[in-house]
A tleap script that builds the chain and sets N, CA, C and O, in Angstrom:
source leaprc.protein.ff14SB
mol = sequence {
  NALA MET VAL LYS GLU ILE GLN TYR LYS VAL
  ASP VAL ASN THR LEU HIE ARG ILE GLU GLY
  VAL GLY GLU ILE GLY MET ASN ASP ILE ALA
  ARG ILE SER ILE ARG THR ALA GLN PRO ILE
  PHE LYS ASP ALA TYR ARG ARG ASN ARG GLN
  THR GLY SER ILE ILE LEU ILE ASP PRO ASN
  THR ASN GLU THR VAL GLY ALA GLY MET ILE
  CILE
}
set mol.1.N position { -138.531 5.295 227.571 }
set mol.1.CA position { -138.211 3.711 227.928 }
set mol.1.C position { -136.753 3.716 227.412 }
set mol.1.O position { -136.219 4.594 226.734 }
set mol.2.N position { -136.320 2.785 227.778 }
set mol.2.CA position { -134.681 2.495 227.536 }
set mol.2.C position { -134.697 0.758 227.477 }
set mol.2.O position { -135.321 -0.043 228.173 }
set mol.3.N position { -133.954 0.593 226.600 }
set mol.3.CA position { -133.972 -1.143 226.535 }
set mol.3.C position { -132.774 -1.775 227.412 }
set mol.3.O position { -131.562 -1.559 227.372 }
set mol.4.N position { -133.724 -2.824 228.396 }
set mol.4.CA position { -133.154 -3.204 229.491 }
set mol.4.C position { -132.388 -4.708 229.016 }
set mol.4.O position { -131.927 -5.371 229.945 }
set mol.5.N position { -132.299 -5.046 228.158 }
set mol.5.CA position { -131.931 -6.518 228.066 }
set mol.5.C position { -132.539 -6.868 226.143 }
set mol.5.O position { -133.605 -6.777 225.534 }
set mol.6.N position { -131.082 -7.290 225.809 }
set mol.6.CA position { -131.104 -7.493 224.200 }
set mol.6.C position { -131.085 -9.839 224.395 }
set mol.6.O position { -130.150 -10.640 224.418 }
set mol.7.N position { -132.305 -9.981 224.465 }
set mol.7.CA position { -132.498 -11.363 224.847 }
set mol.7.C position { -131.738 -12.244 223.274 }
set mol.7.O position { -131.146 -13.269 223.611 }
set mol.8.N position { -131.712 -12.058 222.219 }
set mol.8.CA position { -131.732 -12.376 221.077 }
set mol.8.C position { -131.443 -11.565 220.042 }
set mol.8.O position { -131.747 -10.410 220.337 }
set mol.9.N position { -131.061 -11.642 219.129 }
set mol.9.CA position { -130.730 -11.286 217.760 }
set mol.9.C position { -131.328 -12.780 216.500 }
set mol.9.O position { -131.189 -13.977 216.750 }
set mol.10.N position { -131.994 -12.169 215.156 }
set mol.10.CA position { -132.385 -13.451 214.599 }
set mol.10.C position { -131.476 -12.969 213.165 }
set mol.10.O position { -131.344 -11.892 212.583 }
set mol.11.N position { -130.965 -14.286 212.952 }
set mol.11.CA position { -130.092 -14.149 211.758 }
set mol.11.C position { -130.949 -14.544 210.783 }
set mol.11.O position { -131.647 -15.556 210.718 }
set mol.12.N position { -130.761 -13.211 209.682 }
set mol.12.CA position { -132.274 -12.808 208.813 }
set mol.12.C position { -132.193 -14.324 208.178 }
set mol.12.O position { -133.191 -15.039 208.268 }
set mol.13.N position { -130.892 -14.859 207.474 }
set mol.13.CA position { -130.482 -15.526 206.369 }
set mol.13.C position { -130.948 -17.415 206.989 }
set mol.13.O position { -131.423 -18.233 206.200 }
set mol.14.N position { -130.713 -17.697 208.264 }
set mol.14.CA position { -131.130 -19.273 208.347 }
set mol.14.C position { -132.459 -18.797 209.427 }
set mol.14.O position { -133.416 -19.570 209.397 }
set mol.15.N position { -132.600 -17.399 210.519 }
set mol.15.CA position { -133.734 -17.241 211.405 }
set mol.15.C position { -133.696 -18.186 212.866 }
set mol.15.O position { -134.541 -18.540 213.688 }
set mol.16.N position { -132.264 -18.369 212.692 }
set mol.16.CA position { -131.335 -18.660 214.211 }
set mol.16.C position { -131.495 -17.700 214.994 }
set mol.16.O position { -131.778 -16.614 214.487 }
set mol.17.N position { -131.358 -17.809 216.532 }
set mol.17.CA position { -131.249 -17.277 217.322 }
set mol.17.C position { -129.714 -17.044 217.362 }
set mol.17.O position { -128.903 -17.918 217.057 }
set mol.18.N position { -129.307 -15.492 217.861 }
set mol.18.CA position { -127.694 -15.261 218.150 }
set mol.18.C position { -127.750 -14.885 219.890 }
set mol.18.O position { -128.260 -13.881 220.386 }
set mol.19.N position { -127.373 -15.507 220.287 }
set mol.19.CA position { -127.714 -15.049 222.120 }
set mol.19.C position { -126.449 -14.577 222.088 }
set mol.19.O position { -125.605 -14.905 221.254 }
set mol.20.N position { -126.199 -13.334 223.538 }
set mol.20.CA position { -124.930 -12.753 224.150 }
set mol.20.C position { -124.865 -11.569 223.063 }
set mol.20.O position { -123.855 -10.866 223.024 }
set mol.21.N position { -125.821 -11.369 222.276 }
set mol.21.CA position { -125.502 -9.875 221.468 }
set mol.21.C position { -125.610 -8.394 222.539 }
set mol.21.O position { -126.593 -8.079 223.211 }
set mol.22.N position { -124.172 -7.580 222.434 }
set mol.22.CA position { -124.253 -6.473 222.980 }
set mol.22.C position { -125.127 -5.669 222.270 }
set mol.22.O position { -126.031 -5.296 223.017 }
set mol.23.N position { -125.229 -5.292 221.269 }
set mol.23.CA position { -125.751 -4.248 220.304 }
set mol.23.C position { -126.575 -4.707 219.419 }
set mol.23.O position { -126.350 -5.842 218.999 }
set mol.24.N position { -127.812 -3.921 218.864 }
set mol.24.CA position { -128.171 -4.313 217.953 }
set mol.24.C position { -128.307 -2.789 216.671 }
set mol.24.O position { -128.794 -1.667 216.814 }
set mol.25.N position { -127.584 -3.501 215.420 }
set mol.25.CA position { -127.695 -2.100 214.416 }
set mol.25.C position { -128.485 -2.265 213.818 }
set mol.25.O position { -129.371 -3.077 214.086 }
set mol.26.N position { -128.440 -1.386 212.549 }
set mol.26.CA position { -129.434 -1.029 211.613 }
set mol.26.C position { -130.378 -2.015 210.813 }
set mol.26.O position { -129.737 -2.287 209.797 }
set mol.27.N position { -131.485 -2.626 210.778 }
set mol.27.CA position { -132.354 -3.714 210.303 }
set mol.27.C position { -132.071 -4.857 210.848 }
set mol.27.O position { -132.383 -5.852 210.193 }
set mol.28.N position { -131.445 -5.045 212.108 }
set mol.28.CA position { -132.003 -6.077 213.038 }
set mol.28.C position { -132.737 -6.238 213.515 }
set mol.28.O position { -133.378 -5.346 214.070 }
set mol.29.N position { -133.042 -7.516 213.551 }
set mol.29.CA position { -134.097 -8.107 214.312 }
set mol.29.C position { -134.202 -8.695 215.372 }
set mol.29.O position { -134.063 -9.891 215.116 }
set mol.30.N position { -134.392 -8.530 216.574 }
set mol.30.CA position { -133.915 -8.851 218.213 }
set mol.30.C position { -135.477 -8.620 218.592 }
set mol.30.O position { -136.445 -7.970 218.197 }
set mol.31.N position { -135.007 -9.864 219.938 }
set mol.31.CA position { -136.210 -9.809 221.143 }
set mol.31.C position { -135.335 -8.974 222.114 }
set mol.31.O position { -134.182 -9.145 222.511 }
set mol.32.N position { -136.121 -8.158 222.329 }
set mol.32.CA position { -135.711 -7.458 223.393 }
set mol.32.C position { -136.548 -6.951 224.649 }
set mol.32.O position { -137.768 -7.076 224.551 }
set mol.33.N position { -135.970 -6.320 225.972 }
set mol.33.CA position { -136.909 -6.119 227.288 }
set mol.33.C position { -136.573 -4.688 227.100 }
set mol.33.O position { -135.501 -4.271 226.661 }
set mol.34.N position { -138.076 -3.630 227.653 }
set mol.34.CA position { -137.919 -2.472 227.742 }
set mol.34.C position { -137.977 -2.178 229.519 }
set mol.34.O position { -138.416 -3.024 230.299 }
set mol.35.N position { -137.664 -1.380 229.774 }
set mol.35.CA position { -137.776 -0.457 230.645 }
set mol.35.C position { -138.912 0.866 230.737 }
set mol.35.O position { -138.319 1.817 230.227 }
set mol.36.N position { -139.788 1.151 231.016 }
set mol.36.CA position { -140.551 2.736 231.066 }
set mol.36.C position { -140.495 2.837 232.569 }
set mol.36.O position { -140.459 2.066 233.528 }
set mol.37.N position { -140.509 4.793 232.227 }
set mol.37.CA position { -140.352 5.493 233.546 }
set mol.37.C position { -141.719 5.003 234.048 }
set mol.37.O position { -141.808 4.682 235.233 }
set mol.38.N position { -143.110 4.893 233.006 }
set mol.38.CA position { -144.366 4.517 233.775 }
set mol.38.C position { -144.868 3.532 233.334 }
set mol.38.O position { -144.240 2.954 232.447 }
set mol.39.N position { -145.952 3.064 233.700 }
set mol.39.CA position { -146.777 1.832 233.113 }
set mol.39.C position { -147.436 2.402 232.330 }
set mol.39.O position { -147.878 3.537 232.511 }
set mol.40.N position { -147.660 1.547 231.082 }
set mol.40.CA position { -148.214 2.108 229.714 }
set mol.40.C position { -149.270 1.114 229.427 }
set mol.40.O position { -149.409 0.092 230.098 }
set mol.41.N position { -150.043 1.446 228.373 }
set mol.41.CA position { -151.236 0.964 227.912 }
set mol.41.C position { -151.021 -0.056 227.016 }
set mol.41.O position { -150.439 0.512 226.092 }
set mol.42.N position { -151.139 -1.234 226.721 }
set mol.42.CA position { -150.735 -2.050 225.967 }
set mol.42.C position { -151.361 -3.329 225.679 }
set mol.42.O position { -152.195 -3.722 226.494 }
set mol.43.N position { -151.065 -4.161 224.502 }
set mol.43.CA position { -151.385 -5.301 224.008 }
set mol.43.C position { -151.069 -6.014 223.385 }
set mol.43.O position { -150.136 -5.676 222.657 }
set mol.44.N position { -151.615 -7.489 223.229 }
set mol.44.CA position { -150.284 -7.972 222.575 }
set mol.44.C position { -150.674 -7.670 220.754 }
set mol.44.O position { -151.828 -7.573 220.336 }
set mol.45.N position { -149.775 -7.593 220.126 }
set mol.45.CA position { -149.980 -7.534 218.346 }
set mol.45.C position { -150.871 -8.322 217.531 }
set mol.45.O position { -151.281 -8.031 216.407 }
set mol.46.N position { -151.090 -9.198 218.113 }
set mol.46.CA position { -152.091 -10.264 217.273 }
set mol.46.C position { -153.015 -9.894 217.688 }
set mol.46.O position { -153.882 -10.107 216.841 }
set mol.47.N position { -153.657 -9.176 218.992 }
set mol.47.CA position { -154.679 -8.574 219.487 }
set mol.47.C position { -155.177 -7.639 218.940 }
set mol.47.O position { -156.266 -7.703 218.370 }
set mol.48.N position { -154.245 -6.291 219.042 }
set mol.48.CA position { -154.345 -4.873 218.423 }
set mol.48.C position { -152.877 -4.372 217.944 }
set mol.48.O position { -151.824 -4.140 218.537 }
set mol.49.N position { -153.169 -4.332 217.021 }
set mol.49.CA position { -151.964 -3.793 216.164 }
set mol.49.C position { -151.619 -2.072 216.346 }
set mol.49.O position { -150.621 -1.403 216.081 }
set mol.50.N position { -152.775 -1.783 216.847 }
set mol.50.CA position { -152.019 -0.280 217.454 }
set mol.50.C position { -151.632 0.097 218.617 }
set mol.50.O position { -151.030 1.156 218.796 }
set mol.51.N position { -152.011 -0.944 219.788 }
set mol.51.CA position { -151.717 -0.624 221.053 }
set mol.51.C position { -150.464 -1.938 221.484 }
set mol.51.O position { -149.908 -2.167 222.558 }
set mol.52.N position { -150.344 -2.640 220.094 }
set mol.52.CA position { -149.490 -3.670 220.304 }
set mol.52.C position { -147.921 -3.316 219.673 }
set mol.52.O position { -146.828 -3.871 219.784 }
set mol.53.N position { -148.288 -2.404 219.138 }
set mol.53.CA position { -146.737 -1.473 218.303 }
set mol.53.C position { -146.012 -0.510 218.864 }
set mol.53.O position { -146.586 0.526 219.199 }
set mol.54.N position { -144.791 -0.644 219.049 }
set mol.54.CA position { -144.096 0.735 219.623 }
set mol.54.C position { -143.119 1.141 218.562 }
set mol.54.O position { -142.853 0.634 217.471 }
set mol.55.N position { -142.619 2.287 219.237 }
set mol.55.CA position { -141.742 3.274 217.952 }
set mol.55.C position { -140.912 3.811 219.099 }
set mol.55.O position { -141.492 4.455 219.973 }
set mol.56.N position { -139.482 3.586 219.183 }
set mol.56.CA position { -138.281 3.593 219.880 }
set mol.56.C position { -137.465 5.018 219.508 }
set mol.56.O position { -136.698 4.929 218.549 }
set mol.57.N position { -137.553 6.243 220.140 }
set mol.57.CA position { -137.048 7.440 219.418 }
set mol.57.C position { -136.236 7.966 220.538 }
set mol.57.O position { -136.493 7.952 221.742 }
set mol.58.N position { -134.859 8.591 219.697 }
set mol.58.CA position { -134.033 8.633 220.342 }
set mol.58.C position { -134.387 10.590 221.059 }
set mol.58.O position { -134.472 11.472 220.205 }
set mol.59.N position { -134.519 10.920 222.337 }
set mol.59.CA position { -134.700 11.801 222.648 }
set mol.59.C position { -133.753 13.371 222.108 }
set mol.59.O position { -134.073 14.557 222.026 }
set mol.60.N position { -132.667 12.703 221.869 }
set mol.60.CA position { -131.887 13.697 221.754 }
set mol.60.C position { -131.872 14.675 220.072 }
set mol.60.O position { -131.555 15.790 219.659 }
set mol.61.N position { -132.467 13.318 219.533 }
set mol.61.CA position { -132.310 13.972 217.985 }
set mol.61.C position { -133.697 13.683 217.365 }
set mol.61.O position { -133.827 13.963 216.174 }
set mol.62.N position { -134.693 13.184 217.993 }
set mol.62.CA position { -136.010 13.399 217.673 }
set mol.62.C position { -136.160 12.399 216.659 }
set mol.62.O position { -137.236 12.378 216.061 }
set mol.63.N position { -134.859 11.173 216.216 }
set mol.63.CA position { -135.117 10.097 215.598 }
set mol.63.C position { -135.816 8.896 215.530 }
set mol.63.O position { -135.731 8.438 216.670 }
set mol.64.N position { -136.256 8.369 215.061 }
set mol.64.CA position { -136.571 6.601 215.003 }
set mol.64.C position { -135.439 5.931 214.988 }
set mol.64.O position { -134.888 5.613 213.934 }
set mol.65.N position { -135.016 5.671 216.058 }
set mol.65.CA position { -134.005 4.319 216.594 }
set mol.65.C position { -134.766 2.787 216.300 }
set mol.65.O position { -134.091 1.772 216.126 }
set mol.66.N position { -135.725 2.786 216.284 }
set mol.66.CA position { -136.320 1.427 216.304 }
set mol.66.C position { -137.949 1.303 216.498 }
set mol.66.O position { -138.648 2.169 217.023 }
set mol.67.N position { -138.483 -0.151 215.882 }
set mol.67.CA position { -139.768 -0.244 216.343 }
set mol.67.C position { -139.983 -1.669 216.545 }
set mol.67.O position { -139.282 -2.598 216.144 }
set mol.68.N position { -141.447 -1.718 217.475 }
set mol.68.CA position { -141.387 -3.232 217.330 }
set mol.68.C position { -143.009 -3.638 217.594 }
set mol.68.O position { -143.986 -2.891 217.641 }
set mol.69.N position { -142.932 -4.965 217.732 }
set mol.69.CA position { -144.413 -5.882 218.535 }
set mol.69.C position { -144.228 -6.091 219.691 }
set mol.69.O position { -143.125 -6.517 220.032 }
set mol.70.N position { -145.178 -5.873 220.592 }
set mol.70.CA position { -145.283 -6.655 221.922 }
set mol.70.C position { -146.165 -7.660 221.547 }
set mol.70.O position { -147.207 -7.546 220.900 }
set mol.71.N position { -145.467 -9.010 222.180 }
set mol.71.CA position { -145.988 -10.581 222.030 }
set mol.71.C position { -146.113 -10.845 223.371 }
set mol.71.O position { -146.494 -11.953 223.748 }
savepdb mol mol.pdb
quit
């Protein structure tokens, strides 16, 4: 998968949305859209925590670069 769009980042101190962000840093919280090469089986996180969560892994280093909840 790849990040298709960063819709906004959340300021953790005020919980306000910061729009027009070009990148996400370590420990940032953001709402994003991703694109997958093939359809995936998923549920909303509220419905099923196992199939409603994701981990993004860098294909070059195999390191975790992000984690998320499907809403």
